PyMOL CGO cylinders between C-alpha atoms (Angstrom):
from pymol import cmd
from pymol.cgo import CYLINDER

trace = [
    CYLINDER, 49.70, 173.76, 216.62, 53.38, 173.03, 217.06, 0.3, 1, 1, 1, 1, 1, 1,
    CYLINDER, 53.38, 173.03, 217.06, 54.46, 173.21, 220.78, 0.3, 1, 1, 1, 1, 1, 1,
    CYLINDER, 54.46, 173.21, 220.78, 56.96, 176.23, 219.58, 0.3, 1, 1, 1, 1, 1, 1,
    CYLINDER, 56.96, 176.23, 219.58, 54.20, 178.30, 219.15, 0.3, 1, 1, 1, 1, 1, 1,
    CYLINDER, 54.20, 178.30, 219.15, 53.44, 178.47, 222.84, 0.3, 1, 1, 1, 1, 1, 1,
    CYLINDER, 53.44, 178.47, 222.84, 57.12, 179.55, 223.66, 0.3, 1, 1, 1, 1, 1, 1,
    CYLINDER, 57.12, 179.55, 223.66, 57.15, 182.55, 221.22, 0.3, 1, 1, 1, 1, 1, 1,
    CYLINDER, 57.15, 182.55, 221.22, 57.05, 185.91, 223.08, 0.3, 1, 1, 1, 1, 1, 1,
    CYLINDER, 57.05, 185.91, 223.08, 55.10, 188.22, 221.33, 0.3, 1, 1, 1, 1, 1, 1,
    CYLINDER, 55.10, 188.22, 221.33, 57.38, 191.31, 220.50, 0.3, 1, 1, 1, 1, 1, 1,
    CYLINDER, 57.38, 191.31, 220.50, 55.63, 194.70, 220.10, 0.3, 1, 1, 1, 1, 1, 1,
    CYLINDER, 55.63, 194.70, 220.10, 54.29, 195.29, 216.80, 0.3, 1, 1, 1, 1, 1, 1,
    CYLINDER, 54.29, 195.29, 216.80, 55.46, 198.80, 215.62, 0.3, 1, 1, 1, 1, 1, 1,
    CYLINDER, 55.46, 198.80, 215.62, 53.18, 198.82, 212.64, 0.3, 1, 1, 1, 1, 1, 1,
    CYLINDER, 53.18, 198.82, 212.64, 50.33, 198.24, 214.90, 0.3, 1, 1, 1, 1, 1, 1,
    CYLINDER, 50.33, 198.24, 214.90, 51.32, 201.14, 217.46, 0.3, 1, 1, 1, 1, 1, 1,
    CYLINDER, 51.32, 201.14, 217.46, 51.61, 203.14, 214.33, 0.3, 1, 1, 1, 1, 1, 1,
    CYLINDER, 51.61, 203.14, 214.33, 48.22, 202.05, 212.76, 0.3, 1, 1, 1, 1, 1, 1,
    CYLINDER, 48.22, 202.05, 212.76, 46.22, 203.23, 215.91, 0.3, 1, 1, 1, 1, 1, 1,
    CYLINDER, 46.22, 203.23, 215.91, 45.41, 206.86, 215.59, 0.3, 1, 1, 1, 1, 1, 1,
    CYLINDER, 45.41, 206.86, 215.59, 48.25, 208.75, 216.83, 0.3, 1, 1, 1, 1, 1, 1,
    CYLINDER, 48.25, 208.75, 216.83, 45.87, 211.76, 217.63, 0.3, 1, 1, 1, 1, 1, 1,
    CYLINDER, 45.87, 211.76, 217.63, 43.95, 209.82, 220.23, 0.3, 1, 1, 1, 1, 1, 1,
    CYLINDER, 43.95, 209.82, 220.23, 45.64, 211.29, 223.11, 0.3, 1, 1, 1, 1, 1, 1,
    CYLINDER, 45.64, 211.29, 223.11, 44.93, 215.06, 221.78, 0.3, 1, 1, 1, 1, 1, 1,
    CYLINDER, 44.93, 215.06, 221.78, 41.22, 213.86, 221.30, 0.3, 1, 1, 1, 1, 1, 1,
    CYLINDER, 41.22, 213.86, 221.30, 41.24, 212.42, 224.80, 0.3, 1, 1, 1, 1, 1, 1,
    CYLINDER, 41.24, 212.42, 224.80, 42.27, 215.84, 226.09, 0.3, 1, 1, 1, 1, 1, 1,
    CYLINDER, 42.27, 215.84, 226.09, 39.18, 217.54, 224.65, 0.3, 1, 1, 1, 1, 1, 1,
    CYLINDER, 39.18, 217.54, 224.65, 36.86, 215.23, 226.51, 0.3, 1, 1, 1, 1, 1, 1,
    CYLINDER, 36.86, 215.23, 226.51, 35.36, 216.18, 229.99, 0.3, 1, 1, 1, 1, 1, 1,
    CYLINDER, 35.36, 216.18, 229.99, 38.45, 216.22, 232.21, 0.3, 1, 1, 1, 1, 1, 1,
    CYLINDER, 38.45, 216.22, 232.21, 36.54, 213.52, 234.57, 0.3, 1, 1, 1, 1, 1, 1,
    CYLINDER, 36.54, 213.52, 234.57, 36.09, 211.53, 231.23, 0.3, 1, 1, 1, 1, 1, 1,
    CYLINDER, 36.09, 211.53, 231.23, 39.66, 212.04, 230.01, 0.3, 1, 1, 1, 1, 1, 1,
    CYLINDER, 39.66, 212.04, 230.01, 41.04, 211.08, 233.41, 0.3, 1, 1, 1, 1, 1, 1,
    CYLINDER, 41.04, 211.08, 233.41, 38.96, 207.85, 233.57, 0.3, 1, 1, 1, 1, 1, 1,
    CYLINDER, 38.96, 207.85, 233.57, 39.85, 206.82, 230.16, 0.3, 1, 1, 1, 1, 1, 1,
    CYLINDER, 39.85, 206.82, 230.16, 43.77, 207.53, 230.57, 0.3, 1, 1, 1, 1, 1, 1,
    CYLINDER, 43.77, 207.53, 230.57, 43.75, 205.70, 234.26, 0.3, 1, 1, 1, 1, 1, 1,
    CYLINDER, 43.75, 205.70, 234.26, 41.62, 202.49, 233.47, 0.3, 1, 1, 1, 1, 1, 1,
    CYLINDER, 41.62, 202.49, 233.47, 42.23, 202.09, 229.53, 0.3, 1, 1, 1, 1, 1, 1,
    CYLINDER, 42.23, 202.09, 229.53, 45.47, 203.32, 229.02, 0.3, 1, 1, 1, 1, 1, 1,
    CYLINDER, 45.47, 203.32, 229.02, 47.32, 203.31, 232.35, 0.3, 1, 1, 1, 1, 1, 1,
    CYLINDER, 47.32, 203.31, 232.35, 45.46, 200.17, 233.10, 0.3, 1, 1, 1, 1, 1, 1,
    CYLINDER, 45.46, 200.17, 233.10, 44.67, 200.87, 236.78, 0.3, 1, 1, 1, 1, 1, 1,
    CYLINDER, 44.67, 200.87, 236.78, 42.09, 198.59, 238.36, 0.3, 1, 1, 1, 1, 1, 1,
    CYLINDER, 42.09, 198.59, 238.36, 38.52, 199.90, 238.34, 0.3, 1, 1, 1, 1, 1, 1,
    CYLINDER, 38.52, 199.90, 238.34, 38.26, 199.32, 242.16, 0.3, 1, 1, 1, 1, 1, 1,
    CYLINDER, 38.26, 199.32, 242.16, 41.40, 201.46, 242.66, 0.3, 1, 1, 1, 1, 1, 1,
    CYLINDER, 41.40, 201.46, 242.66, 39.96, 204.42, 240.68, 0.3, 1, 1, 1, 1, 1, 1,
    CYLINDER, 39.96, 204.42, 240.68, 36.80, 204.00, 241.86, 0.3, 1, 1, 1, 1, 1, 1,
    CYLINDER, 36.80, 204.00, 241.86, 38.15, 204.23, 245.69, 0.3, 1, 1, 1, 1, 1, 1,
    CYLINDER, 38.15, 204.23, 245.69, 40.21, 207.21, 244.61, 0.3, 1, 1, 1, 1, 1, 1,
    CYLINDER, 40.21, 207.21, 244.61, 37.41, 208.95, 242.91, 0.3, 1, 1, 1, 1, 1, 1,
    CYLINDER, 37.41, 208.95, 242.91, 34.71, 208.01, 245.95, 0.3, 1, 1, 1, 1, 1, 1,
    CYLINDER, 34.71, 208.01, 245.95, 32.61, 206.09, 243.42, 0.3, 1, 1, 1, 1, 1, 1,
    CYLINDER, 32.61, 206.09, 243.42, 30.84, 202.66, 243.73, 0.3, 1, 1, 1, 1, 1, 1,
    CYLINDER, 30.84, 202.66, 243.73, 32.24, 200.33, 240.87, 0.3, 1, 1, 1, 1, 1, 1,
    CYLINDER, 32.24, 200.33, 240.87, 28.62, 200.43, 239.29, 0.3, 1, 1, 1, 1, 1, 1,
    CYLINDER, 28.62, 200.43, 239.29, 28.96, 204.39, 239.01, 0.3, 1, 1, 1, 1, 1, 1,
    CYLINDER, 28.96, 204.39, 239.01, 32.29, 204.20, 237.69, 0.3, 1, 1, 1, 1, 1, 1,
    CYLINDER, 32.29, 204.20, 237.69, 31.11, 201.52, 235.04, 0.3, 1, 1, 1, 1, 1, 1,
    CYLINDER, 31.11, 201.52, 235.04, 28.27, 204.18, 233.82, 0.3, 1, 1, 1, 1, 1, 1,
    CYLINDER, 28.27, 204.18, 233.82, 30.79, 206.86, 233.84, 0.3, 1, 1, 1, 1, 1, 1,
    CYLINDER, 30.79, 206.86, 233.84, 33.29, 204.96, 232.19, 0.3, 1, 1, 1, 1, 1, 1,
    CYLINDER, 33.29, 204.96, 232.19, 30.79, 203.87, 229.49, 0.3, 1, 1, 1, 1, 1, 1,
    CYLINDER, 30.79, 203.87, 229.49, 29.86, 207.63, 228.89, 0.3, 1, 1, 1, 1, 1, 1,
    CYLINDER, 29.86, 207.63, 228.89, 33.42, 208.68, 228.38, 0.3, 1, 1, 1, 1, 1, 1,
    CYLINDER, 33.42, 208.68, 228.38, 34.12, 205.89, 226.12, 0.3, 1, 1, 1, 1, 1, 1,
    CYLINDER, 34.12, 205.89, 226.12, 30.92, 206.81, 223.86, 0.3, 1, 1, 1, 1, 1, 1,
    CYLINDER, 30.92, 206.81, 223.86, 32.27, 210.44, 224.26, 0.3, 1, 1, 1, 1, 1, 1,
    CYLINDER, 32.27, 210.44, 224.26, 35.77, 209.32, 222.71, 0.3, 1, 1, 1, 1, 1, 1,
    CYLINDER, 35.77, 209.32, 222.71, 33.88, 207.46, 220.12, 0.3, 1, 1, 1, 1, 1, 1,
    CYLINDER, 33.88, 207.46, 220.12, 32.18, 210.40, 218.91, 0.3, 1, 1, 1, 1, 1, 1,
    CYLINDER, 32.18, 210.40, 218.91, 34.96, 212.63, 218.79, 0.3, 1, 1, 1, 1, 1, 1,
    CYLINDER, 34.96, 212.63, 218.79, 36.84, 210.36, 216.65, 0.3, 1, 1, 1, 1, 1, 1,
    CYLINDER, 36.84, 210.36, 216.65, 34.13, 209.84, 214.30, 0.3, 1, 1, 1, 1, 1, 1,
    CYLINDER, 34.13, 209.84, 214.30, 33.83, 213.58, 214.30, 0.3, 1, 1, 1, 1, 1, 1,
    CYLINDER, 33.83, 213.58, 214.30, 37.79, 214.36, 214.07, 0.3, 1, 1, 1, 1, 1, 1,
    CYLINDER, 37.79, 214.36, 214.07, 39.03, 211.36, 212.18, 0.3, 1, 1, 1, 1, 1, 1,
    CYLINDER, 39.03, 211.36, 212.18, 39.16, 211.51, 208.25, 0.3, 1, 1, 1, 1, 1, 1,
    CYLINDER, 39.16, 211.51, 208.25, 39.02, 207.83, 207.69, 0.3, 1, 1, 1, 1, 1, 1,
    CYLINDER, 39.02, 207.83, 207.69, 35.53, 205.71, 207.61, 0.3, 1, 1, 1, 1, 1, 1,
    CYLINDER, 35.53, 205.71, 207.61, 35.15, 204.31, 211.21, 0.3, 1, 1, 1, 1, 1, 1,
    CYLINDER, 35.15, 204.31, 211.21, 34.18, 201.13, 209.45, 0.3, 1, 1, 1, 1, 1, 1,
    CYLINDER, 34.18, 201.13, 209.45, 37.97, 200.61, 208.48, 0.3, 1, 1, 1, 1, 1, 1,
    CYLINDER, 37.97, 200.61, 208.48, 38.87, 201.04, 211.90, 0.3, 1, 1, 1, 1, 1, 1,
    CYLINDER, 38.87, 201.04, 211.90, 40.71, 204.42, 211.78, 0.3, 1, 1, 1, 1, 1, 1,
    CYLINDER, 40.71, 204.42, 211.78, 43.90, 202.59, 210.03, 0.3, 1, 1, 1, 1, 1, 1,
    CYLINDER, 43.90, 202.59, 210.03, 44.37, 205.19, 207.27, 0.3, 1, 1, 1, 1, 1, 1,
    CYLINDER, 44.37, 205.19, 207.27, 44.26, 208.04, 209.81, 0.3, 1, 1, 1, 1, 1, 1,
    CYLINDER, 44.26, 208.04, 209.81, 44.93, 211.21, 207.98, 0.3, 1, 1, 1, 1, 1, 1,
    CYLINDER, 44.93, 211.21, 207.98, 46.32, 213.46, 210.69, 0.3, 1, 1, 1, 1, 1, 1,
    CYLINDER, 46.32, 213.46, 210.69, 49.63, 214.86, 210.41, 0.3, 1, 1, 1, 1, 1, 1,
    CYLINDER, 49.63, 214.86, 210.41, 51.28, 213.10, 213.20, 0.3, 1, 1, 1, 1, 1, 1,
    CYLINDER, 51.28, 213.10, 213.20, 50.32, 209.70, 211.46, 0.3, 1, 1, 1, 1, 1, 1,
    CYLINDER, 50.32, 209.70, 211.46, 51.94, 211.04, 208.32, 0.3, 1, 1, 1, 1, 1, 1,
    CYLINDER, 51.94, 211.04, 208.32, 55.15, 211.76, 209.99, 0.3, 1, 1, 1, 1, 1, 1,
    CYLINDER, 55.15, 211.76, 209.99, 55.39, 208.23, 211.20, 0.3, 1, 1, 1, 1, 1, 1,
    CYLINDER, 55.39, 208.23, 211.20, 54.43, 206.83, 207.97, 0.3, 1, 1, 1, 1, 1, 1,
    CYLINDER, 54.43, 206.83, 207.97, 57.29, 209.04, 206.46, 0.3, 1, 1, 1, 1, 1, 1,
    CYLINDER, 57.29, 209.04, 206.46, 59.90, 207.65, 209.05, 0.3, 1, 1, 1, 1, 1, 1,
    CYLINDER, 59.90, 207.65, 209.05, 58.74, 204.19, 208.52, 0.3, 1, 1, 1, 1, 1, 1,
    CYLINDER, 58.74, 204.19, 208.52, 59.21, 204.97, 204.58, 0.3, 1, 1, 1, 1, 1, 1,
    CYLINDER, 59.21, 204.97, 204.58, 62.71, 206.04, 205.41, 0.3, 1, 1, 1, 1, 1, 1,
    CYLINDER, 62.71, 206.04, 205.41, 63.52, 203.38, 207.57, 0.3, 1, 1, 1, 1, 1, 1,
    CYLINDER, 63.52, 203.38, 207.57, 62.60, 200.77, 205.04, 0.3, 1, 1, 1, 1, 1, 1,
    CYLINDER, 62.60, 200.77, 205.04, 64.47, 202.41, 202.66, 0.3, 1, 1, 1, 1, 1, 1,
    CYLINDER, 64.47, 202.41, 202.66, 67.82, 202.07, 204.60, 0.3, 1, 1, 1, 1, 1, 1,
    CYLINDER, 67.82, 202.07, 204.60, 67.21, 198.47, 205.82, 0.3, 1, 1, 1, 1, 1, 1,
]
cmd.load_cgo(trace, "trace")
């Protein structure tokens, strides 16, 4: 690798963001409220596990178990609701939100 490789600052990849199922937030809302809160705070908002555990009055071990259960519940919900085979990483999601994003991306590419 060239030394310049390490000087490059990663740029947010909008295509990757669009590839992630856009309905994720809607699916999180269908989980048990405690599960949804943990996923939002730890996985999406990147709060520390220690801070979340202290706020909820849980030990770190108990938080880890509950977070594991929450992630498993979300995984099951994704498999239930997503139109794409889970083996392909939900890249070709068929939900309306992703379709709108793809149309906007195509229109933007046609302009430029």
